[in-house]
N, CA, C and O atoms as a MOPAC input file, in Angstrom:
PM7 MOZYME 1SCF
protein

 N     -7.34500 1    -6.08400 1     1.89900 1
 C     -6.19000 1    -6.90500 1     2.77000 1
 C     -5.30100 1    -7.52400 1     1.57900 1
 O     -4.11400 1    -7.31600 1     1.32700 1
 N     -6.00600 1    -8.14700 1     1.08300 1
 C     -5.54400 1    -8.86500 1     0.04700 1
 C     -4.56700 1    -8.27100 1    -1.05300 1
 O     -3.54400 1    -8.67700 1    -1.60500 1
 N     -5.21500 1    -7.31900 1    -1.11100 1
 C     -4.16500 1    -6.34900 1    -2.54600 1
 C     -3.46000 1    -5.68400 1    -1.76600 1
 O     -2.96900 1    -4.78800 1    -2.45300 1
 N     -2.98900 1    -5.55800 1    -0.34400 1
 C     -2.14800 1    -4.79800 1     0.58800 1
 C     -1.48400 1    -5.81300 1     0.74000 1
 O     -0.45300 1    -5.51300 1     0.13700 1
 N     -1.33300 1    -6.88200 1     1.14900 1
 C     -0.34600 1    -8.06000 1     1.15500 1
 C      0.04000 1    -8.33500 1    -0.17900 1
 O      1.25600 1    -8.26700 1    -0.36000 1
 N     -0.72000 1    -8.65700 1    -1.26600 1
 C     -0.05000 1    -8.81600 1    -2.78800 1
 C      1.14100 1    -7.71000 1    -2.90800 1
 O      2.32600 1    -8.04400 1    -2.90200 1
 N      0.74600 1    -6.48400 1    -3.00600 1
 C      1.16000 1    -5.56900 1    -3.76300 1
 C      2.75000 1    -5.79700 1    -2.94900 1
 O      3.78700 1    -5.87200 1    -3.60700 1
 N      2.72300 1    -5.89500 1    -1.31400 1
 C      3.97700 1    -5.48600 1    -0.07700 1
 C      4.68300 1    -7.11200 1    -0.89200 1
 O      5.83400 1    -7.35200 1    -0.53000 1
 N      4.30500 1    -7.74100 1    -1.50800 1
 C      5.06900 1    -9.38400 1    -1.80300 1
 C      4.85000 1    -9.94200 1    -0.50200 1
 O      5.33200 1   -11.06100 1    -0.67500 1
 N      4.50200 1    -9.92200 1     0.52800 1
 C      3.94700 1   -10.85900 1     1.67800 1
 C      3.59600 1   -12.45100 1     1.00200 1
 O      2.79300 1   -12.59700 1     0.08100 1
 N      4.22900 1   -13.40000 1     1.53500 1
 C      3.43200 1   -14.47600 1     1.14100 1
 C      3.32400 1   -15.34700 1     2.29100 1
 O      3.78500 1   -15.01800 1     3.38400 1
 N      2.88800 1   -16.15400 1     2.14100 1
 C      2.89500 1   -17.24600 1     3.56300 1
 C      1.52700 1   -17.31200 1     4.14700 1
 O      1.13700 1   -18.31700 1     4.74300 1
 N      0.74800 1   -16.17900 1     3.96900 1
 C     -0.75200 1   -16.33600 1     4.30100 1
 C     -1.49100 1   -17.37900 1     3.87700 1
 O     -1.39700 1   -17.91600 1     2.77300 1
 N     -2.11900 1   -17.62500 1     4.62500 1
 C     -3.60500 1   -18.55500 1     4.25800 1
 C     -5.07100 1   -17.50500 1     4.69900 1
 O     -5.17000 1   -17.01700 1     5.82400 1
 N     -5.68600 1   -17.37800 1     4.06100 1
 C     -6.97100 1   -16.69700 1     4.12700 1
 C     -8.24500 1   -18.00600 1     4.78200 1
 O     -8.35700 1   -19.17700 1     4.41800 1
 N     -8.90900 1   -17.38400 1     5.64400 1
 C     -9.84200 1   -18.24000 1     6.09500 1
 C     -9.18500 1   -19.13900 1     7.06800 1
 O    -10.14500 1   -19.12800 1     7.83900 1
 N     -8.22200 1   -20.00900 1     7.74300 1
 C     -7.48100 1   -20.55200 1     8.21200 1
 C     -8.26500 1   -21.06300 1     9.64100 1
 O     -8.34800 1   -20.44300 1    10.70200 1
 N     -8.71000 1   -22.16300 1     9.36200 1
 C     -9.51200 1   -23.06600 1    10.49900 1
 C     -8.59900 1   -23.40600 1    11.73900 1
 O     -7.45000 1   -23.83700 1    11.83600 1
 N     -9.88600 1   -22.91900 1    12.94700 1
 C     -8.59700 1   -22.61700 1    14.30000 1
 C    -10.38200 1   -23.15000 1    15.08300 1
 O    -11.53500 1   -22.72000 1    15.05300 1
 N     -9.68900 1   -24.21800 1    15.66100 1
 C    -11.00300 1   -24.97600 1    16.48900 1
 C    -12.27600 1   -24.18400 1    15.55100 1
 O    -12.23700 1   -23.80900 1    14.37900 1
 N    -13.13400 1   -24.11800 1    16.32600 1
 C    -14.01200 1   -23.72100 1    16.00700 1
 C    -14.57100 1   -22.74500 1    15.00400 1
 O    -15.58600 1   -22.80300 1    14.31100 1
 N    -13.63100 1   -21.83700 1    15.11900 1
 C    -13.33400 1   -20.73800 1    14.27700 1
 C    -12.70000 1   -20.44300 1    13.21800 1
 O    -12.45400 1   -21.50200 1    12.64100 1
 N    -12.17900 1   -19.30500 1    12.47300 1
 C    -11.84300 1   -19.15400 1    11.20800 1
 C    -10.92100 1   -17.70600 1    11.24400 1
 O    -11.15900 1   -16.51000 1    11.07300 1
 N     -9.98700 1   -18.36300 1    11.50000 1
 C     -8.85700 1   -16.48500 1    11.40300 1
 C     -8.88400 1   -16.09400 1     9.72700 1
 O     -8.69400 1   -16.74200 1     8.69800 1
 N     -9.14000 1   -15.03400 1     9.95700 1
 C     -9.37400 1   -14.27600 1     8.42800 1
 C     -8.09500 1   -14.31200 1     7.94800 1
 O     -8.04700 1   -14.94600 1     6.89400 1
 N     -6.79100 1   -13.78000 1     8.39100 1
 C     -5.71000 1   -14.10200 1     7.52400 1
 C     -4.64600 1   -14.50300 1     8.80800 1
 O     -4.31100 1   -13.81100 1     9.77000 1
 N     -4.26000 1   -15.86900 1     8.44300 1
 C     -2.74300 1   -16.47300 1     9.08200 1
 C     -1.70100 1   -16.54900 1     8.44500 1
 O     -1.63400 1   -16.27400 1     7.24700 1
 N     -0.28300 1   -17.11100 1     9.47200 1
 C      0.74300 1   -17.09100 1     9.04700 1
 C      0.73600 1   -18.34500 1     9.62900 1
 O      1.41700 1   -18.07300 1    10.61700 1
 N      0.42300 1   -19.72300 1     9.76800 1
 C      0.26700 1   -20.82300 1    10.43800 1
 C      1.56300 1   -21.35800 1    10.99900 1
 O      1.42200 1   -22.11200 1    11.96100 1
 N      3.39400 1   -21.01000 1    10.39900 1
 C      4.43300 1   -21.10000 1    10.72800 1
 C      4.52600 1   -20.71500 1    11.59900 1
 O      4.85600 1   -21.38300 1    12.57900 1
 N      4.19200 1   -19.03100 1    11.64300 1
 C      4.53900 1   -18.06900 1    12.68700 1
 C      3.64000 1   -18.33200 1    13.69500 1
 O      4.28300 1   -18.26300 1    14.74300 1
 N      2.65100 1   -18.56100 1    13.89800 1
 C      1.42500 1   -18.77200 1    14.56900 1
 C      0.87600 1   -16.73200 1    14.78900 1
 O      0.88400 1   -16.07400 1    15.82900 1
 N      0.68200 1   -16.51500 1    14.10100 1
 C      0.66800 1   -14.93500 1    13.75300 1
 C     -0.79800 1   -14.89200 1    13.04600 1
 O     -1.08200 1   -15.35600 1    11.94200 1
 N     -1.38200 1   -14.43500 1    13.66500 1
 C     -3.55100 1   -14.63900 1    13.13700 1
 C     -3.78000 1   -12.76500 1    12.99900 1
 O     -3.43600 1   -11.94600 1    13.85200 1
 N     -4.43000 1   -12.48200 1    11.71200 1
 C     -5.04200 1   -10.97600 1    11.59000 1
 C     -6.20700 1   -11.05700 1    10.96600 1
 O     -6.48300 1   -11.74100 1     9.98100 1
 N     -7.35000 1    -9.83600 1    11.99400 1
 C     -8.80900 1   -10.31900 1    11.94900 1
 C     -9.06800 1    -8.55200 1    11.74400 1
 O     -8.76800 1    -7.70400 1    12.58500 1
 N     -9.68000 1    -8.30300 1    10.44500 1
 C    -10.07200 1    -7.48400 1    10.17900 1
 C    -11.78000 1    -7.26100 1    10.47200 1
 O    -12.75600 1    -7.70900 1     9.86900 1
 N    -11.68400 1    -6.50800 1    11.47700 1
 C    -13.00600 1    -5.85800 1    11.85500 1
 C    -13.93100 1    -4.79200 1    11.22400 1
 O    -13.46300 1    -3.65300 1    11.20300 1
 N    -14.97400 1    -4.94300 1    10.78700 1
 C    -15.68400 1    -4.50300 1    10.53900 1
 C    -16.56500 1    -3.98200 1    11.15500 1
 O    -16.72100 1    -4.35200 1    12.31800 1
 N    -17.35100 1    -3.06300 1    10.66300 1
 C    -18.86900 1    -2.10700 1    11.61400 1
 C    -20.05200 1    -3.54200 1    11.21100 1
 O    -20.53200 1    -4.44200 1    11.90000 1
 N    -20.16200 1    -3.18400 1     9.85200 1
 C    -21.03400 1    -4.08500 1     9.53600 1
 C    -20.98900 1    -6.12300 1    10.15300 1
 O    -22.01000 1    -6.81200 1    10.14500 1
 N    -20.46900 1    -6.32400 1    10.32100 1
 C    -19.90900 1    -8.28600 1    11.08700 1
 C    -20.39400 1    -7.91600 1    12.43900 1
 O    -21.32300 1    -8.60000 1    12.86900 1
 N    -19.85000 1    -6.78000 1    13.33200 1
 C    -19.72600 1    -6.84400 1    14.59800 1
 C    -21.04700 1    -6.08100 1    15.07400 1
 O    -21.29700 1    -6.33900 1    16.25100 1
 N    -21.75500 1    -5.40500 1    14.60700 1
 C    -22.88900 1    -4.94900 1    15.39000 1
 C    -23.56300 1    -6.06800 1    15.92300 1
 O    -24.05400 1    -5.76200 1    17.00900 1
 N    -23.73400 1    -6.95200 1    15.68600 1
 C    -24.45800 1    -8.10200 1    16.25500 1
 C    -23.82700 1    -8.75600 1    17.50200 1
 O    -22.79900 1    -9.42900 1    17.42800 1
 N    -24.43400 1    -8.54400 1    18.54800 1
 C    -23.58600 1    -8.66900 1    20.14500 1
 C    -22.93500 1   -10.05200 1    20.29100 1
 O    -21.86500 1   -10.13400 1    20.89300 1
 N    -23.61400 1   -11.31800 1    19.69000 1
 C    -22.99000 1   -12.49400 1    19.51200 1
 C    -21.97300 1   -12.60600 1    18.85900 1
 O    -21.05300 1   -13.33900 1    19.22100 1
 N    -21.94000 1   -11.75000 1    17.54400 1
 C    -20.66600 1   -11.98200 1    16.83700 1
 C    -19.30400 1   -11.33400 1    17.38200 1
 O    -18.12300 1   -11.66300 1    17.27000 1
 N    -19.99800 1   -10.22200 1    18.05200 1
 C    -18.60000 1    -9.31800 1    18.82500 1
 C    -18.09300 1   -10.30400 1    19.92900 1
 O    -16.89800 1   -10.56800 1    20.05800 1
 N    -18.96100 1   -10.76800 1    20.62100 1
 C    -18.76200 1   -11.83300 1    21.25100 1
 C    -17.67000 1   -13.40700 1    21.27700 1
 O    -16.79200 1   -13.96900 1    21.93200 1
 N    -18.42800 1   -13.51800 1    20.17500 1
 C    -17.44300 1   -14.66100 1    19.08100 1
 C    -16.58000 1   -14.22000 1    18.79400 1
 O    -15.76700 1   -15.04400 1    18.37500 1
 N    -16.23700 1   -13.18900 1    18.78200 1
 C    -14.41000 1   -12.57600 1    18.00800 1
 C    -13.87600 1   -12.45100 1    19.49300 1
 O    -13.07500 1   -13.38500 1    19.48300 1
 N    -13.81300 1   -12.02500 1    20.49100 1
 C    -13.69600 1   -11.90100 1    21.82500 1
 C    -12.59500 1   -13.28700 1    22.00300 1
 O    -11.40000 1   -13.43200 1    22.25600 1
 N    -13.75900 1   -14.16500 1    21.71200 1
 C    -13.31600 1   -15.55500 1    22.56300 1
 C    -12.53800 1   -16.12400 1    21.44000 1
 O    -11.55800 1   -16.76200 1    21.82300 1
 N    -12.69200 1   -16.07300 1    20.25600 1
 C    -11.63100 1   -16.66800 1    19.22000 1
 C    -10.48900 1   -16.18400 1    19.69300 1
 O     -9.53400 1   -16.89500 1    20.00600 1
 N    -10.53000 1   -14.47900 1    19.80300 1
 C     -9.28800 1   -13.59000 1    20.20700 1
 C     -7.86900 1   -14.41400 1    21.51600 1
 O     -6.64500 1   -14.48400 1    21.62300 1
 N     -9.35300 1   -14.94900 1    22.37400 1
 C     -8.70200 1   -15.27000 1    23.68200 1
 C     -8.09600 1   -16.40800 1    23.35900 1
 O     -6.91500 1   -16.58400 1    23.65900 1
 N     -8.86900 1   -17.39500 1    22.66000 1
 C     -8.81700 1   -18.60700 1    22.70800 1
 C     -7.17900 1   -18.83200 1    21.08700 1
 O     -6.89300 1   -19.91400 1    20.57400 1
 N     -6.57100 1   -17.60700 1    20.77400 1
 C     -5.69100 1   -17.39100 1    19.84600 1
 C     -4.48600 1   -17.18900 1    20.86400 1
 O     -3.38000 1   -17.72400 1    20.77900 1
 N     -4.85900 1   -16.44000 1    21.69900 1
 C     -3.60600 1   -16.12500 1    22.47100 1
 C     -3.12500 1   -17.23000 1    23.42000 1
 O     -1.94100 1   -17.54300 1    23.54700 1
 N     -4.34600 1   -17.89700 1    24.19800 1
 C     -4.46900 1   -18.94700 1    25.29700 1
 C     -2.88700 1   -20.07100 1    24.10000 1
 O     -1.76000 1   -20.42000 1    24.45000 1
 N     -3.53500 1   -20.23800 1    22.91700 1
 C     -2.51200 1   -21.03300 1    22.14000 1
 C     -1.38900 1   -20.86400 1    22.06600 1
 O     -0.58000 1   -21.77200 1    22.25700 1
 N     -1.00800 1   -19.45500 1    21.72000 1
 C      0.49200 1   -18.87400 1    21.63200 1
 C      0.27500 1   -18.29400 1    20.17500 1
 O      1.19200 1   -18.23900 1    19.35500 1
 N     -0.75900 1   -17.95100 1    19.97100 1
 C     -0.57700 1   -17.25600 1    18.54600 1
 C     -0.44800 1   -15.80200 1    18.69200 1
 O     -1.21300 1   -15.30300 1    19.51700 1
 N      0.19300 1   -15.16900 1    18.19600 1
 C     -0.38900 1   -13.37400 1    17.90600 1
 C     -1.00700 1   -12.67200 1    17.11500 1
 O     -0.80500 1   -12.74800 1    15.90300 1
 N     -1.99700 1   -11.74500 1    17.72600 1
 C     -3.07900 1   -11.69000 1    16.94600 1
 C     -2.88400 1    -9.94500 1    17.01400 1
 O     -2.57000 1    -9.09300 1    17.84500 1
 N     -3.37100 1   -10.04700 1    15.28300 1
 C     -3.36400 1    -8.38600 1    15.16100 1
 C     -4.96600 1    -8.44400 1    14.83600 1
 O     -5.69700 1    -9.30900 1    14.35400 1
 N     -5.14900 1    -7.22900 1    15.28500 1
 C     -6.48600 1    -6.45400 1    14.71900 1
 C     -6.18700 1    -5.13600 1    14.28400 1
 O     -5.52900 1    -4.32200 1    14.93000 1
 N     -6.82800 1    -4.90700 1    12.86600 1
 C     -7.34500 1    -3.47700 1    12.12700 1
 C     -8.35800 1    -3.61300 1    11.55100 1
 O     -9.06100 1    -4.53600 1    11.13900 1
 N     -8.35100 1    -2.51000 1    11.56900 1
 C    -10.37200 1    -1.94500 1    10.87800 1
 C    -10.02500 1    -1.74000 1     9.56700 1
 O     -8.91600 1    -1.78500 1     9.03400 1
 N    -11.45200 1    -1.43600 1     8.97400 1
 C    -11.35800 1    -1.17600 1     7.69100 1
 C    -11.06800 1     0.10800 1     7.36400 1
 O    -10.99500 1     0.37800 1     6.16500 1
 N    -10.80400 1     1.34400 1     8.53700 1
 C    -10.19600 1     2.33400 1     8.05100 1
 C     -8.75900 1     2.32900 1     8.09300 1
 O     -8.18700 1     3.26300 1     7.52900 1
 N     -7.92300 1     1.24500 1     8.78900 1
 C     -6.79700 1     1.02200 1     8.98100 1
 C     -6.40200 1     0.66200 1     7.34100 1
 O     -5.45400 1     1.13700 1     6.71600 1
 N     -7.47400 1    -0.37500 1     6.81600 1
 C     -6.67700 1    -1.13900 1     5.16000 1
 C     -7.23000 1     0.18100 1     4.20200 1
 O     -6.63000 1     0.26800 1     3.13100 1
 N     -8.10100 1     1.03200 1     4.39800 1
 C     -8.25800 1     1.76700 1     3.48200 1
 C     -7.33100 1     3.44100 1     3.47400 1
 O     -7.34600 1     4.26000 1     2.55600 1
 N     -6.58100 1     3.55400 1     4.81300 1
 C     -5.98000 1     5.11400 1     5.32800 1
 C     -4.86500 1     4.93800 1     6.01400 1
 O     -4.34300 1     5.96900 1     6.44000 1
 N     -4.22000 1     3.67900 1     6.30300 1
 C     -3.44200 1     3.42500 1     6.62700 1
 C     -2.47000 1     2.12800 1     6.21800 1
 O     -1.84100 1     1.48800 1     7.06000 1
 N     -2.45700 1     1.88400 1     4.96200 1
 C     -1.95100 1     0.51300 1     4.82100 1
 C     -0.26300 1     0.24600 1     5.20800 1
 O      0.18600 1    -0.88400 1     5.40300 1
 N      0.40000 1     1.25500 1     5.26300 1
 C      1.52900 1     1.12100 1     5.56100 1
 C      1.60000 1     0.77200 1     6.92800 1
 O      2.28600 1    -0.21000 1     7.21000 1
 N      0.95500 1     1.46100 1     7.94100 1
 C      0.61900 1     0.60100 1     9.19400 1
 C      0.33700 1    -0.71300 1     9.44700 1
 O      0.55100 1    -1.45000 1    10.41000 1
 N     -0.20300 1    -0.85800 1     8.35400 1
 C     -0.78200 1    -2.70000 1     8.64000 1
 C      0.03200 1    -3.28000 1     8.56500 1
 O      0.33500 1    -4.08900 1     9.44200 1
 N      0.91700 1    -3.04200 1     7.15600 1
 C      1.84100 1    -3.75200 1     6.61600 1
 C      2.70800 1    -3.84900 1     7.36500 1
 O      3.10200 1    -5.01500 1     7.38300 1
 N      3.66800 1    -2.71900 1     8.55000 1
 C      4.84800 1    -2.40000 1     9.58300 1
 C      4.25600 1    -3.52100 1    10.62800 1
 O      5.02000 1    -4.44200 1    10.91600 1
 N      3.06900 1    -3.50800 1    11.15800 1
 C      2.41400 1    -3.97500 1    12.45600 1
 C      2.46300 1    -5.75900 1    11.80500 1
 O      3.00800 1    -6.42200 1    12.68800 1
 N      2.24000 1    -6.29600 1    11.10100 1
 C      2.12400 1    -7.49000 1    10.41400 1
 C      3.66300 1    -7.98400 1    10.18200 1
 O      4.01400 1    -9.02800 1    10.73200 1
 N      4.59400 1    -7.24700 1     9.36900 1
 C      6.04900 1    -7.26700 1     9.65200 1
 C      6.77100 1    -7.72800 1    10.59500 1
 O      7.59900 1    -8.63800 1    10.64600 1
 N      6.24600 1    -6.78500 1    11.55500 1
 C      7.17200 1    -6.76800 1    12.77200 1
 C      7.15500 1    -7.94500 1    13.73700 1
 O      8.03400 1    -8.39400 1    14.47200 1
 N      5.58700 1    -8.40000 1    13.46400 1
 C      5.34500 1    -9.60000 1    14.02700 1
 C      5.57100 1   -10.68300 1    13.63900 1
 O      5.38800 1   -11.75900 1    14.20900 1
 N      6.14000 1   -10.38200 1    12.26900 1
 C      7.07800 1   -11.62000 1    11.33600 1
 C      8.02300 1   -11.69700 1    12.04500 1
 O      8.14400 1   -12.74400 1    12.68000 1
 N      9.23000 1   -10.44100 1    12.24000 1
 C     10.16800 1   -10.03100 1    12.49200 1
 C     10.45500 1   -10.07000 1    10.91700 1
 O     11.32900 1   -10.84000 1    10.52000 1
 N      9.74800 1    -9.26300 1     9.99200 1
 C     10.55000 1    -8.52400 1     8.75600 1
 C     10.82000 1    -7.07200 1     9.27900 1
 O     10.43600 1    -6.54000 1    10.32000 1
 N     11.55500 1    -6.60900 1     8.30900 1
 C     12.04900 1    -5.20600 1     8.27800 1
 C     10.75200 1    -4.09000 1     7.80600 1
 O     10.37100 1    -3.94500 1     6.64500 1
 N     10.31900 1    -3.52000 1     8.75000 1
 C      9.60100 1    -2.52900 1     8.28900 1
 C      9.60000 1    -1.71000 1     6.95000 1
 O     10.55700 1    -1.44100 1     6.22400 1
 N      8.61600 1    -1.46800 1     6.85100 1
 C      8.71100 1    -0.62900 1     5.22800 1
 C      9.11900 1     1.34000 1     5.79000 1
 O      9.85300 1     2.13600 1     5.20500 1
 N      8.46100 1     1.51200 1     6.82800 1
 C      8.82700 1     3.16500 1     7.45400 1
 C      9.96500 1     3.14900 1     8.23800 1
 O     10.59300 1     2.18600 1     8.67600 1
 N     10.20200 1     4.64600 1     8.39100 1
 C     11.19500 1     4.87900 1     8.81800 1
 C     10.63200 1     4.66400 1    10.71800 1
 O     11.44500 1     4.83400 1    11.62600 1

């Protein structure tokens, strides 16, 4: 994700941004945009899966936009990832 963001010139993100008792994977605090990268290894545990759902709900209730991407998205569809983030940040998407 970091490589994708840096190559695209997207700035102002924070990795591991604190939010209540949780940490947001990637955040644009000024825009209240949270990006979570979901991997099978992390979410195989029921409690971790539930905790991520609670965090997502809390973010939305607090007025944040939440985008979720998989490792498949990062590896095979980086343009899609960037377009979604740019759209959420009200920037011009890269694809037609």
